[in-house]
DOLOBA-285831 format. One record per residue (C-alpha): residue in three letters; chain; x, y, z. Coordinates in nm, 4 decimals, padded with zeros to 6 digits. Last residue first. Layout:
BEGIN
@type: ALA | mol: A | px: X | py: Y | pz: Z
...
REM end
This chain:
BEGIN
@type: UNK | mol: A | px: -05.0512 | py: -05.3921 | pz: 05.9842
@type: UNK | mol: A | px: -05.1099 | py: -05.7257 | pz: 06.1530
@type: UNK | mol: A | px: -04.8703 | py: -05.7988 | pz: 06.4375
@type: UNK | mol: A | px: -05.1065 | py: -05.6229 | pz: 06.6812
@type: UNK | mol: A | px: -05.3513 | py: -05.9140 | pz: 06.6446
@type: UNK | mol: A | px: -05.1151 | py: -06.1567 | pz: 06.8152
@type: UNK | mol: A | px: -05.1564 | py: -06.4920 | pz: 06.6339
@type: UNK | mol: A | px: -05.3329 | py: -06.7701 | pz: 06.8236
@type: UNK | mol: A | px: -05.6633 | py: -06.6825 | pz: 06.6502
@type: UNK | mol: A | px: -05.5182 | py: -06.8060 | pz: 06.3222
@type: UNK | mol: A | px: -05.4590 | py: -07.1471 | pz: 06.4733
@type: UNK | mol: A | px: -05.1384 | py: -07.3523 | pz: 06.4969
@type: UNK | mol: A | px: -04.9258 | py: -07.1206 | pz: 06.7123
@type: UNK | mol: A | px: -04.6599 | py: -07.3634 | pz: 06.8262
@type: UNK | mol: A | px: -04.3987 | py: -07.0977 | pz: 06.9055
@type: UNK | mol: A | px: -04.1151 | py: -07.2467 | pz: 06.6991
@type: UNK | mol: A | px: -04.2993 | py: -07.4150 | pz: 06.4112
@type: UNK | mol: A | px: -04.6037 | py: -07.1921 | pz: 06.3721
@type: UNK | mol: A | px: -04.4873 | py: -06.8494 | pz: 06.4881
@type: UNK | mol: A | px: -04.1407 | py: -06.8949 | pz: 06.3370
@type: UNK | mol: A | px: -04.2801 | py: -06.9958 | pz: 05.9974
@type: UNK | mol: A | px: -04.5408 | py: -06.7178 | pz: 06.0232
@type: UNK | mol: A | px: -04.2542 | py: -06.4698 | pz: 06.0340
@type: UNK | mol: A | px: -04.3594 | py: -06.1261 | pz: 06.1622
@type: UNK | mol: A | px: -04.5367 | py: -05.8223 | pz: 06.0107
@type: UNK | mol: A | px: -04.8504 | py: -06.0059 | pz: 05.9020
@type: UNK | mol: A | px: -04.9967 | py: -05.8172 | pz: 05.6065
@type: UNK | mol: A | px: -05.3537 | py: -05.6907 | pz: 05.6524
@type: UNK | mol: A | px: -05.2862 | py: -05.3390 | pz: 05.5268
@type: UNK | mol: A | px: -05.0366 | py: -05.2336 | pz: 05.2612
@type: UNK | mol: A | px: -04.6795 | py: -05.1070 | pz: 05.2853
@type: UNK | mol: A | px: -04.6073 | py: -04.8328 | pz: 05.0291
@type: UNK | mol: A | px: -04.4932 | py: -04.9577 | pz: 04.6905
@type: UNK | mol: A | px: -04.7102 | py: -04.7346 | pz: 04.4701
@type: UNK | mol: A | px: -04.7276 | py: -04.8230 | pz: 04.1017
@type: UNK | mol: A | px: -04.5103 | py: -05.0400 | pz: 03.8813
@type: UNK | mol: A | px: -04.2609 | py: -05.3218 | pz: 03.9274
@type: UNK | mol: A | px: -04.3041 | py: -05.5400 | pz: 03.6192
@type: UNK | mol: A | px: -03.9484 | py: -05.4729 | pz: 03.5021
@type: UNK | mol: A | px: -03.8294 | py: -05.6473 | pz: 03.8187
@type: UNK | mol: A | px: -03.9872 | py: -05.9719 | pz: 03.6994
@type: UNK | mol: A | px: -03.8271 | py: -05.9557 | pz: 03.3544
@type: UNK | mol: A | px: -03.4858 | py: -05.8919 | pz: 03.5100
@type: UNK | mol: A | px: -03.5359 | py: -06.1745 | pz: 03.7607
@type: UNK | mol: A | px: -03.6440 | py: -06.4351 | pz: 03.5057
@type: UNK | mol: A | px: -03.3335 | py: -06.6563 | pz: 03.5179
@type: UNK | mol: A | px: -03.2830 | py: -06.5842 | pz: 03.8871
@type: UNK | mol: A | px: -03.6351 | py: -06.7066 | pz: 03.9621
@type: UNK | mol: A | px: -03.5831 | py: -07.0125 | pz: 03.7430
@type: UNK | mol: A | px: -03.2726 | py: -07.1049 | pz: 03.9403
@type: UNK | mol: A | px: -03.4624 | py: -07.0603 | pz: 04.2669
@type: UNK | mol: A | px: -03.7467 | py: -07.2798 | pz: 04.1401
@type: UNK | mol: A | px: -03.5001 | py: -07.5439 | pz: 04.0229
@type: UNK | mol: A | px: -03.3554 | py: -07.5636 | pz: 04.3734
@type: UNK | mol: A | px: -03.7048 | py: -07.5925 | pz: 04.5234
@type: UNK | mol: A | px: -03.8018 | py: -07.8627 | pz: 04.2709
@type: UNK | mol: A | px: -03.4833 | py: -08.0542 | pz: 04.3516
@type: UNK | mol: A | px: -03.5933 | py: -08.0944 | pz: 04.7128
@type: UNK | mol: A | px: -03.9476 | py: -08.1792 | pz: 04.5960
@type: UNK | mol: A | px: -03.8071 | py: -08.4613 | pz: 04.3846
@type: UNK | mol: A | px: -03.5961 | py: -08.5799 | pz: 04.6787
@type: UNK | mol: A | px: -03.8996 | py: -08.6339 | pz: 04.9044
@type: UNK | mol: A | px: -03.7714 | py: -08.8812 | pz: 05.1637
@type: UNK | mol: A | px: -03.8401 | py: -08.6597 | pz: 05.4645
@type: UNK | mol: A | px: -03.4721 | py: -08.5629 | pz: 05.4943
@type: UNK | mol: A | px: -03.4812 | py: -08.4296 | pz: 05.1391
@type: UNK | mol: A | px: -03.8050 | py: -08.2367 | pz: 05.1883
@type: UNK | mol: A | px: -03.6642 | py: -08.0849 | pz: 05.5088
@type: UNK | mol: A | px: -03.3548 | py: -07.9948 | pz: 05.3085
@type: UNK | mol: A | px: -03.5718 | py: -07.7960 | pz: 05.0675
@type: UNK | mol: A | px: -03.7639 | py: -07.6278 | pz: 05.3497
@type: UNK | mol: A | px: -03.4381 | py: -07.5042 | pz: 05.5019
@type: UNK | mol: A | px: -03.3346 | py: -07.3726 | pz: 05.1613
@type: UNK | mol: A | px: -03.6684 | py: -07.1955 | pz: 05.1275
@type: UNK | mol: A | px: -03.6002 | py: -07.0270 | pz: 05.4620
@type: UNK | mol: A | px: -03.2650 | py: -06.9058 | pz: 05.3285
@type: UNK | mol: A | px: -03.4387 | py: -06.7879 | pz: 05.0104
@type: UNK | mol: A | px: -03.6891 | py: -06.5903 | pz: 05.2170
@type: UNK | mol: A | px: -03.4034 | py: -06.4303 | pz: 05.4124
@type: UNK | mol: A | px: -03.2337 | py: -06.3155 | pz: 05.0912
@type: UNK | mol: A | px: -03.5587 | py: -06.1948 | pz: 04.9353
@type: UNK | mol: A | px: -03.6407 | py: -05.9943 | pz: 05.2460
@type: UNK | mol: A | px: -03.2960 | py: -05.8345 | pz: 05.2596
@type: UNK | mol: A | px: -03.3087 | py: -05.7393 | pz: 04.8926
@type: UNK | mol: A | px: -03.6614 | py: -05.5961 | pz: 04.8904
@type: UNK | mol: A | px: -03.6646 | py: -05.3969 | pz: 05.2137
@type: UNK | mol: A | px: -03.5912 | py: -05.0459 | pz: 05.0779
@type: UNK | mol: A | px: -03.7452 | py: -05.1270 | pz: 04.7391
@type: UNK | mol: A | px: -04.0965 | py: -05.1708 | pz: 04.8779
@type: UNK | mol: A | px: -04.2209 | py: -05.5245 | pz: 04.8091
@type: UNK | mol: A | px: -04.4572 | py: -05.5990 | pz: 04.5187
@type: UNK | mol: A | px: -04.2861 | py: -05.7510 | pz: 04.2163
@type: UNK | mol: A | px: -03.9846 | py: -05.9117 | pz: 04.3822
@type: UNK | mol: A | px: -04.2053 | py: -06.0488 | pz: 04.6613
@type: UNK | mol: A | px: -04.4467 | py: -06.2242 | pz: 04.4259
@type: UNK | mol: A | px: -04.1523 | py: -06.3410 | pz: 04.2150
@type: UNK | mol: A | px: -04.0128 | py: -06.5240 | pz: 04.5175
@type: UNK | mol: A | px: -04.3446 | py: -06.6929 | pz: 04.5934
@type: UNK | mol: A | px: -04.3851 | py: -06.7726 | pz: 04.2256
@type: UNK | mol: A | px: -04.0669 | py: -06.9779 | pz: 04.2201
@type: UNK | mol: A | px: -04.1493 | py: -07.1587 | pz: 04.5454
@type: UNK | mol: A | px: -04.5142 | py: -07.2301 | pz: 04.4637
@type: UNK | mol: A | px: -04.4474 | py: -07.3237 | pz: 04.1017
@type: UNK | mol: A | px: -04.1686 | py: -07.5678 | pz: 04.1874
@type: UNK | mol: A | px: -04.3710 | py: -07.7329 | pz: 04.4629
@type: UNK | mol: A | px: -04.6644 | py: -07.7685 | pz: 04.2224
@type: UNK | mol: A | px: -04.4335 | py: -07.9365 | pz: 03.9719
@type: UNK | mol: A | px: -04.3054 | py: -08.1581 | pz: 04.2558
@type: UNK | mol: A | px: -04.6644 | py: -08.2817 | pz: 04.3251
@type: UNK | mol: A | px: -04.7366 | py: -08.3269 | pz: 04.6964
@type: UNK | mol: A | px: -05.0240 | py: -08.0730 | pz: 04.7018
@type: UNK | mol: A | px: -05.1993 | py: -08.2643 | pz: 04.4231
@type: UNK | mol: A | px: -05.2221 | py: -08.0876 | pz: 04.0883
@type: UNK | mol: A | px: -05.5410 | py: -08.0487 | pz: 03.8822
@type: UNK | mol: A | px: -05.8095 | py: -08.1354 | pz: 04.1364
@type: UNK | mol: A | px: -05.5868 | py: -08.0785 | pz: 04.4367
@type: UNK | mol: A | px: -05.8762 | py: -07.9317 | pz: 04.6316
@type: UNK | mol: A | px: -06.2291 | py: -08.0702 | pz: 04.6825
@type: UNK | mol: A | px: -06.3748 | py: -07.7276 | pz: 04.7596
@type: UNK | mol: A | px: -06.7059 | py: -07.6606 | pz: 04.9325
@type: UNK | mol: A | px: -06.8577 | py: -07.3139 | pz: 04.8996
@type: UNK | mol: A | px: -07.0127 | py: -07.0755 | pz: 05.1511
@type: UNK | mol: A | px: -07.1552 | py: -06.7230 | pz: 05.1273
@type: UNK | mol: A | px: -07.2410 | py: -06.5447 | pz: 05.4513
@type: UNK | mol: A | px: -06.8667 | py: -06.5817 | pz: 05.5141
@type: UNK | mol: A | px: -06.7847 | py: -06.2691 | pz: 05.3072
@type: UNK | mol: A | px: -06.4072 | py: -06.2263 | pz: 05.2743
@type: UNK | mol: A | px: -06.2629 | py: -05.8974 | pz: 05.1577
@type: UNK | mol: A | px: -05.9903 | py: -05.7381 | pz: 04.9445
@type: UNK | mol: A | px: -05.9643 | py: -05.3581 | pz: 04.9500
@type: UNK | mol: A | px: -05.8475 | py: -05.1168 | pz: 04.6813
@type: UNK | mol: A | px: -05.5854 | py: -04.8416 | pz: 04.6897
@type: UNK | mol: A | px: -05.3641 | py: -04.9398 | pz: 04.3957
@type: UNK | mol: A | px: -05.1247 | py: -05.1158 | pz: 04.6341
@type: UNK | mol: A | px: -05.4225 | py: -05.3224 | pz: 04.7487
@type: UNK | mol: A | px: -05.5014 | py: -05.4208 | pz: 04.3894
@type: UNK | mol: A | px: -05.1386 | py: -05.5160 | pz: 04.3279
@type: UNK | mol: A | px: -05.1441 | py: -05.7322 | pz: 04.6405
@type: UNK | mol: A | px: -05.4717 | py: -05.8916 | pz: 04.5287
@type: UNK | mol: A | px: -05.3287 | py: -05.9767 | pz: 04.1863
@type: UNK | mol: A | px: -05.0095 | py: -06.1210 | pz: 04.3370
@type: UNK | mol: A | px: -05.2131 | py: -06.3293 | pz: 04.5807
@type: UNK | mol: A | px: -05.4302 | py: -06.4544 | pz: 04.2909
@type: UNK | mol: A | px: -05.1166 | py: -06.5492 | pz: 04.0976
@type: UNK | mol: A | px: -04.9816 | py: -06.7515 | pz: 04.3916
@type: UNK | mol: A | px: -05.0288 | py: -07.0815 | pz: 04.2053
@type: UNK | mol: A | px: -05.0521 | py: -07.1369 | pz: 03.8268
@type: UNK | mol: A | px: -04.8876 | py: -07.0035 | pz: 03.5101
@type: UNK | mol: A | px: -04.6983 | py: -06.7345 | pz: 03.7091
@type: UNK | mol: A | px: -04.5945 | py: -06.5755 | pz: 03.3791
@type: UNK | mol: A | px: -04.9644 | py: -06.5114 | pz: 03.3077
@type: UNK | mol: A | px: -04.9772 | py: -06.2433 | pz: 03.5768
@type: UNK | mol: A | px: -05.3484 | py: -06.2175 | pz: 03.6515
@type: UNK | mol: A | px: -05.5536 | py: -05.9335 | pz: 03.5082
@type: UNK | mol: A | px: -05.3913 | py: -05.6251 | pz: 03.3574
@type: UNK | mol: A | px: -05.4547 | py: -05.4080 | pz: 03.6612
@type: UNK | mol: A | px: -05.7186 | py: -05.1963 | pz: 03.4841
@type: UNK | mol: A | px: -05.8825 | py: -05.5129 | pz: 03.3466
@type: UNK | mol: A | px: -05.9280 | py: -05.6792 | pz: 03.6842
@type: UNK | mol: A | px: -06.0308 | py: -05.3467 | pz: 03.8364
@type: UNK | mol: A | px: -06.3076 | py: -05.2990 | pz: 03.5788
@type: UNK | mol: A | px: -06.4176 | py: -05.6630 | pz: 03.6191
@type: UNK | mol: A | px: -06.4822 | py: -05.6334 | pz: 03.9941
@type: UNK | mol: A | px: -06.3759 | py: -05.9684 | pz: 04.1375
@type: UNK | mol: A | px: -06.5387 | py: -06.2697 | pz: 04.3036
@type: UNK | mol: A | px: -06.2708 | py: -06.5307 | pz: 04.3690
@type: UNK | mol: A | px: -06.3708 | py: -06.8935 | pz: 04.4107
@type: UNK | mol: A | px: -06.0685 | py: -07.1234 | pz: 04.3779
@type: UNK | mol: A | px: -05.8472 | py: -06.8188 | pz: 04.3181
@type: UNK | mol: A | px: -05.8657 | py: -06.7489 | pz: 04.6899
@type: UNK | mol: A | px: -05.8908 | py: -06.3930 | pz: 04.8118
@type: UNK | mol: A | px: -05.5860 | py: -06.2094 | pz: 04.9401
@type: UNK | mol: A | px: -05.4819 | py: -05.9716 | pz: 05.2184
@type: UNK | mol: A | px: -05.8029 | py: -05.9704 | pz: 05.4195
@type: UNK | mol: A | px: -06.0732 | py: -05.7148 | pz: 05.5041
@type: UNK | mol: A | px: -06.3594 | py: -05.8492 | pz: 05.7090
@type: UNK | mol: A | px: -06.6950 | py: -06.0227 | pz: 05.6922
@type: UNK | mol: A | px: -06.7654 | py: -06.1947 | pz: 06.0233
@type: UNK | mol: A | px: -06.8229 | py: -06.5688 | pz: 06.0415
@type: UNK | mol: A | px: -06.4674 | py: -06.6506 | pz: 06.1497
@type: UNK | mol: A | px: -06.5358 | py: -06.8334 | pz: 06.4773
@type: UNK | mol: A | px: -06.8492 | py: -06.9952 | pz: 06.3352
@type: UNK | mol: A | px: -06.7411 | py: -07.3369 | pz: 06.4589
@type: UNK | mol: A | px: -06.5551 | py: -07.4321 | pz: 06.1434
@type: UNK | mol: A | px: -06.2964 | py: -07.6923 | pz: 06.2388
@type: UNK | mol: A | px: -05.9446 | py: -07.5719 | pz: 06.1782
@type: UNK | mol: A | px: -05.7038 | py: -07.7015 | pz: 05.9165
@type: UNK | mol: A | px: -05.3376 | py: -07.7296 | pz: 06.0136
@type: UNK | mol: A | px: -05.1316 | py: -07.7911 | pz: 05.6983
@type: UNK | mol: A | px: -04.9708 | py: -07.4424 | pz: 05.6899
@type: UNK | mol: A | px: -05.2067 | py: -07.2387 | pz: 05.9090
@type: UNK | mol: A | px: -05.5660 | py: -07.2666 | pz: 05.7923
@type: UNK | mol: A | px: -05.8850 | py: -07.1248 | pz: 05.9491
@type: UNK | mol: A | px: -05.8270 | py: -06.7578 | pz: 05.8778
@type: UNK | mol: A | px: -05.5608 | py: -06.8117 | pz: 05.6186
@type: UNK | mol: A | px: -05.1905 | py: -06.8553 | pz: 05.5497
@type: UNK | mol: A | px: -04.9500 | py: -06.7462 | pz: 05.2770
@type: UNK | mol: A | px: -04.5707 | py: -06.7163 | pz: 05.3066
@type: UNK | mol: A | px: -04.4546 | py: -06.3869 | pz: 05.1545
@type: UNK | mol: A | px: -04.1574 | py: -06.3229 | pz: 05.3814
@type: UNK | mol: A | px: -04.3302 | py: -06.0579 | pz: 05.5953
@type: UNK | mol: A | px: -04.6338 | py: -06.2836 | pz: 05.6408
@type: UNK | mol: A | px: -04.9229 | py: -06.3402 | pz: 05.4043
@type: UNK | mol: A | px: -05.2999 | py: -06.3367 | pz: 05.4543
@type: UNK | mol: A | px: -05.6000 | py: -06.5172 | pz: 05.3043
@type: UNK | mol: A | px: -05.9692 | py: -06.5302 | pz: 05.3859
@type: UNK | mol: A | px: -06.1989 | py: -06.7878 | pz: 05.5443
@type: UNK | mol: A | px: -06.0401 | py: -07.1098 | pz: 05.4116
@type: UNK | mol: A | px: -05.8530 | py: -06.9965 | pz: 05.0988
@type: UNK | mol: A | px: -05.7007 | py: -07.3072 | pz: 04.9456
@type: UNK | mol: A | px: -05.6619 | py: -07.5415 | pz: 05.2455
@type: UNK | mol: A | px: -06.0279 | py: -07.6074 | pz: 05.3149
@type: UNK | mol: A | px: -06.1972 | py: -07.5245 | pz: 05.6448
@type: UNK | mol: A | px: -06.3526 | py: -07.8048 | pz: 05.8453
@type: UNK | mol: A | px: -06.7007 | py: -07.9413 | pz: 05.9166
@type: UNK | mol: A | px: -06.7397 | py: -08.0217 | pz: 05.5480
@type: UNK | mol: A | px: -06.4781 | py: -08.2929 | pz: 05.5476
@type: UNK | mol: A | px: -06.4652 | py: -08.4199 | pz: 05.1879
@type: UNK | mol: A | px: -06.5826 | py: -08.0912 | pz: 05.0357
@type: UNK | mol: A | px: -06.3494 | py: -07.8905 | pz: 05.2577
@type: UNK | mol: A | px: -06.4911 | py: -07.5501 | pz: 05.3475
@type: UNK | mol: A | px: -06.4295 | py: -07.2196 | pz: 05.1716
@type: UNK | mol: A | px: -06.6028 | py: -06.9114 | pz: 05.3148
@type: UNK | mol: A | px: -06.6809 | py: -06.6820 | pz: 05.0237
@type: UNK | mol: A | px: -06.4258 | py: -06.4621 | pz: 04.8482
@type: UNK | mol: A | px: -06.3810 | py: -06.0947 | pz: 04.7765
@type: UNK | mol: A | px: -06.2389 | py: -05.8641 | pz: 04.5138
@type: UNK | mol: A | px: -06.1813 | py: -05.4982 | pz: 04.4286
@type: UNK | mol: A | px: -06.3604 | py: -05.3416 | pz: 04.7248
@type: UNK | mol: A | px: -06.3187 | py: -04.9650 | pz: 04.6837
@type: UNK | mol: A | px: -06.6673 | py: -04.9281 | pz: 04.5326
@type: UNK | mol: A | px: -06.8228 | py: -05.0205 | pz: 04.8674
@type: UNK | mol: A | px: -07.1709 | py: -05.1620 | pz: 04.9338
@type: UNK | mol: A | px: -07.2209 | py: -05.3014 | pz: 04.5839
@type: UNK | mol: A | px: -06.9166 | py: -05.5246 | pz: 04.6367
@type: UNK | mol: A | px: -07.0736 | py: -05.6703 | pz: 04.9519
@type: UNK | mol: A | px: -07.4203 | py: -05.7088 | pz: 04.8004
@type: UNK | mol: A | px: -07.2803 | py: -05.9014 | pz: 04.5046
@type: UNK | mol: A | px: -07.0879 | py: -06.1321 | pz: 04.7385
@type: UNK | mol: A | px: -07.3917 | py: -06.1883 | pz: 04.9621
@type: UNK | mol: A | px: -07.6038 | py: -06.2804 | pz: 04.6544
@type: UNK | mol: A | px: -07.3577 | py: -06.5108 | pz: 04.4775
@type: UNK | mol: A | px: -07.4168 | py: -06.8097 | pz: 04.7071
@type: UNK | mol: A | px: -07.7782 | py: -06.8269 | pz: 04.5959
@type: UNK | mol: A | px: -07.7906 | py: -07.1956 | pz: 04.6932
@type: UNK | mol: A | px: -07.4500 | py: -07.3193 | pz: 04.8146
@type: UNK | mol: A | px: -07.1601 | py: -07.4015 | pz: 04.5839
@type: UNK | mol: A | px: -06.9762 | py: -07.7261 | pz: 04.5118
@type: UNK | mol: A | px: -06.6208 | py: -07.6699 | pz: 04.3865
@type: UNK | mol: A | px: -06.3945 | py: -07.8974 | pz: 04.1821
@type: UNK | mol: A | px: -06.4270 | py: -07.6965 | pz: 03.8574
@type: UNK | mol: A | px: -06.2595 | py: -07.3973 | pz: 04.0173
@type: UNK | mol: A | px: -06.4485 | py: -07.0689 | pz: 04.0082
@type: UNK | mol: A | px: -06.3153 | py: -06.7294 | pz: 03.9017
@type: UNK | mol: A | px: -06.6232 | py: -06.5114 | pz: 03.9434
@type: UNK | mol: A | px: -06.6266 | py: -06.1986 | pz: 03.7307
@type: UNK | mol: A | px: -06.8321 | py: -05.8878 | pz: 03.8029
@type: UNK | mol: A | px: -06.9664 | py: -05.6104 | pz: 03.5792
@type: UNK | mol: A | px: -07.0237 | py: -05.8435 | pz: 03.2838
@type: UNK | mol: A | px: -06.8740 | py: -05.7609 | pz: 02.9429
@type: UNK | mol: A | px: -06.6632 | py: -06.0679 | pz: 02.8653
@type: UNK | mol: A | px: -06.4064 | py: -06.0389 | pz: 02.5850
@type: UNK | mol: A | px: -06.0836 | py: -06.0611 | pz: 02.7850
@type: UNK | mol: A | px: -06.2201 | py: -06.2954 | pz: 03.0494
@type: UNK | mol: A | px: -06.1228 | py: -06.6165 | pz: 02.8696
@type: UNK | mol: A | px: -05.7762 | py: -06.5016 | pz: 02.7631
@type: UNK | mol: A | px: -05.6888 | py: -06.3702 | pz: 03.1092
@type: UNK | mol: A | px: -05.8389 | py: -06.6788 | pz: 03.2727
@type: UNK | mol: A | px: -05.6241 | py: -06.9158 | pz: 03.0701
@type: UNK | mol: A | px: -05.3139 | py: -06.7072 | pz: 03.1253
@type: UNK | mol: A | px: -05.3448 | py: -06.7249 | pz: 03.5027
@type: UNK | mol: A | px: -05.4650 | py: -07.0823 | pz: 03.5465
@type: UNK | mol: A | px: -05.2378 | py: -07.2342 | pz: 03.2848
@type: UNK | mol: A | px: -05.2185 | py: -07.1334 | pz: 02.9200
@type: UNK | mol: A | px: -05.3169 | py: -07.4795 | pz: 02.7997
@type: UNK | mol: A | px: -05.3854 | py: -07.4273 | pz: 02.4305
@type: UNK | mol: A | px: -05.6539 | py: -07.2992 | pz: 02.1931
@type: UNK | mol: A | px: -05.8814 | py: -07.1629 | pz: 02.4635
@type: UNK | mol: A | px: -06.2396 | py: -07.2607 | pz: 02.3721
@type: UNK | mol: A | px: -06.4870 | py: -07.0522 | pz: 02.5699
@type: UNK | mol: A | px: -06.8080 | py: -07.2522 | pz: 02.6164
@type: UNK | mol: A | px: -07.1273 | py: -07.0775 | pz: 02.7257
@type: UNK | mol: A | px: -07.3462 | py: -07.3089 | pz: 02.9342
@type: UNK | mol: A | px: -07.7080 | py: -07.3229 | pz: 02.8194
@type: UNK | mol: A | px: -07.6423 | py: -07.6214 | pz: 02.5912
@type: UNK | mol: A | px: -07.5504 | py: -07.8296 | pz: 02.8968
@type: UNK | mol: A | px: -07.5571 | py: -08.2021 | pz: 02.8136
@type: UNK | mol: A | px: -07.4088 | py: -08.2499 | pz: 02.4673
@type: UNK | mol: A | px: -07.2082 | py: -07.9275 | pz: 02.4549
@type: UNK | mol: A | px: -07.0777 | py: -07.9873 | pz: 02.8066
@type: UNK | mol: A | px: -06.9723 | py: -08.3475 | pz: 02.7439
@type: UNK | mol: A | px: -06.8073 | py: -08.2620 | pz: 02.4111
@type: UNK | mol: A | px: -06.6160 | py: -07.9883 | pz: 02.5915
@type: UNK | mol: A | px: -06.4814 | py: -08.2198 | pz: 02.8594
@type: UNK | mol: A | px: -06.3870 | py: -08.5026 | pz: 02.6209
@type: UNK | mol: A | px: -06.0614 | py: -08.5844 | pz: 02.8014
@type: UNK | mol: A | px: -05.8167 | py: -08.3948 | pz: 02.5780
@type: UNK | mol: A | px: -05.8561 | py: -08.0481 | pz: 02.7283
@type: UNK | mol: A | px: -05.7308 | py: -07.7445 | pz: 02.5359
@type: UNK | mol: A | px: -05.7553 | py: -07.4987 | pz: 02.8291
@type: UNK | mol: A | px: -06.1365 | py: -07.4878 | pz: 02.8420
@type: UNK | mol: A | px: -06.3258 | py: -07.1835 | pz: 02.9618
@type: UNK | mol: A | px: -06.6639 | py: -07.2884 | pz: 03.0982
@type: UNK | mol: A | px: -06.9105 | py: -07.0014 | pz: 03.1296
@type: UNK | mol: A | px: -07.2168 | py: -06.9676 | pz: 03.3509
@type: UNK | mol: A | px: -07.4163 | py: -06.6432 | pz: 03.3393
@type: UNK | mol: A | px: -07.4942 | py: -06.5235 | pz: 03.6905
@type: UNK | mol: A | px: -07.7776 | py: -06.4331 | pz: 03.9285
@type: UNK | mol: A | px: -07.9374 | py: -06.7782 | pz: 03.8955
@type: UNK | mol: A | px: -07.6261 | py: -06.9346 | pz: 04.0567
@type: UNK | mol: A | px: -07.7352 | py: -07.2365 | pz: 04.2634
@type: UNK | mol: A | px: -07.8935 | py: -07.4466 | pz: 03.9890
@type: UNK | mol: A | px: -07.6155 | py: -07.3879 | pz: 03.7375
@type: UNK | mol: A | px: -07.3377 | py: -07.4419 | pz: 03.9933
@type: UNK | mol: A | px: -07.4996 | py: -07.7663 | pz: 04.1132
@type: UNK | mol: A | px: -07.5338 | py: -07.8934 | pz: 03.7564
@type: UNK | mol: A | px: -07.1628 | py: -07.8238 | pz: 03.7000
@type: UNK | mol: A | px: -07.0471 | py: -08.0164 | pz: 04.0094
@type: UNK | mol: A | px: -07.0132 | py: -08.3910 | pz: 03.9472
@type: UNK | mol: A | px: -07.0018 | py: -08.4161 | pz: 03.5687
@type: UNK | mol: A | px: -06.7822 | py: -08.1073 | pz: 03.5564
@type: UNK | mol: A | px: -06.5546 | py: -08.2643 | pz: 03.8172
@type: UNK | mol: A | px: -06.5175 | py: -08.5827 | pz: 03.6141
@type: UNK | mol: A | px: -06.4583 | py: -08.3812 | pz: 03.2963
@type: UNK | mol: A | px: -06.1659 | py: -08.1925 | pz: 03.4493
@type: UNK | mol: A | px: -05.9133 | py: -08.2301 | pz: 03.1700
@type: UNK | mol: A | px: -05.8290 | py: -07.8617 | pz: 03.1946
@type: UNK | mol: A | px: -06.1204 | py: -07.6411 | pz: 03.2905
@type: UNK | mol: A | px: -06.1552 | py: -07.2800 | pz: 03.3981
@type: UNK | mol: A | px: -06.5016 | py: -07.2172 | pz: 03.5392
@type: UNK | mol: A | px: -06.6227 | py: -06.8630 | pz: 03.4751
@type: UNK | mol: A | px: -06.9234 | py: -06.7250 | pz: 03.6628
@type: UNK | mol: A | px: -06.9992 | py: -06.3996 | pz: 03.4816
@type: UNK | mol: A | px: -07.2087 | py: -06.1653 | pz: 03.6968
@type: UNK | mol: A | px: -07.4150 | py: -05.8594 | pz: 03.6056
@type: UNK | mol: A | px: -07.6683 | py: -06.0517 | pz: 03.3957
REM end
C-alpha cells in the first residue's frame, strides 16, 4: 500500500465505534492505523477485539495531536500519510482524487478534501471547509468558513486550487516532505500545528492544495469543544508562535505587536460576553508565548520570503467592520 491512513485517538472510543468501519470500507487504497495517545476509555481493547485488521500504534502517553502523530508516523514506510480525525466519516474511495492530485505534481506537499459538517451536511465544517488561508496577522479562515460563519455548499468551491493550509482533520501529506521538515511542531501540542507545517512547506518551495472531488464529513469538537478555555489558550498561544516562527524578520515585531493588540480586544470581548475563563486563557497564552519566545525564535530556519495564498489585509477588519462574511466577498487582489 502507498497510503497510511492514521487515526490519532485519545479517549475516542465512541467515535471509533461510529466511524472506523466506514473508514475501513471506504479506503481500500490505504492501510488503516490507529495511534492511541494512552487512552483510558477502552479504545484499544475495542479495536483489538473487533478490528484485527487495523494496525494499532500504542503511544505511551498523551503527546497531543502534534507529538502523537510525530511518534506514530516515525516508523511508517508508506509514500503518503493521511492524518485523519476519529470523528470523520469519509466517502467511498475518497483517497483516489487525493492520490491522483499528488501524483500529478511532485511540488505538492499536502492537500485536503472538501470538509462538510457531519451534523449539517449541506454546509461546510469549521475545521478546514474547502481549504485554509490566513491573513497578515495569522488569523485563519477558509473557503466556506469565515470566523463562525459557515457557508452552504452549493458547489461554489468545487475547483481544486492552491491554498495556504490543509486541515489536520483530514490532511493528505507526502511522507518524504513530512520527514524532511521534521513533522509537526510538538511544542504546539494541539491547534495551529497543521498551519505551521504548511507554512514551513510553502517556505521550502512546496504547494498546499484542496481537492473537492474528495469529500469527508467532520463532527468537530470531538476532543475539545470550541468554547473550551484550554482550546482558547492553545489557539492564542500557538497563533503567536506561528507568526514568530515563519514571518520575515523585517515585519516580525510590528506584526506581533498588532496581533497582540487584536488578541487583547478579543480577550475583553470574552469578558464582556460573560466568558471570564476565556479572558484569562488569552492572558495566559500571551504569558506562555513570552516564556517560550527564545525557544520559538531558535526554530526560525529556511527562507523567509513571503509565500503565496496569504491574505495581505486584516480578516478581522474585513469581517467585523466591512461585513464580508463569505470567502467570495473578499477582494481577490488581496491574496498574494
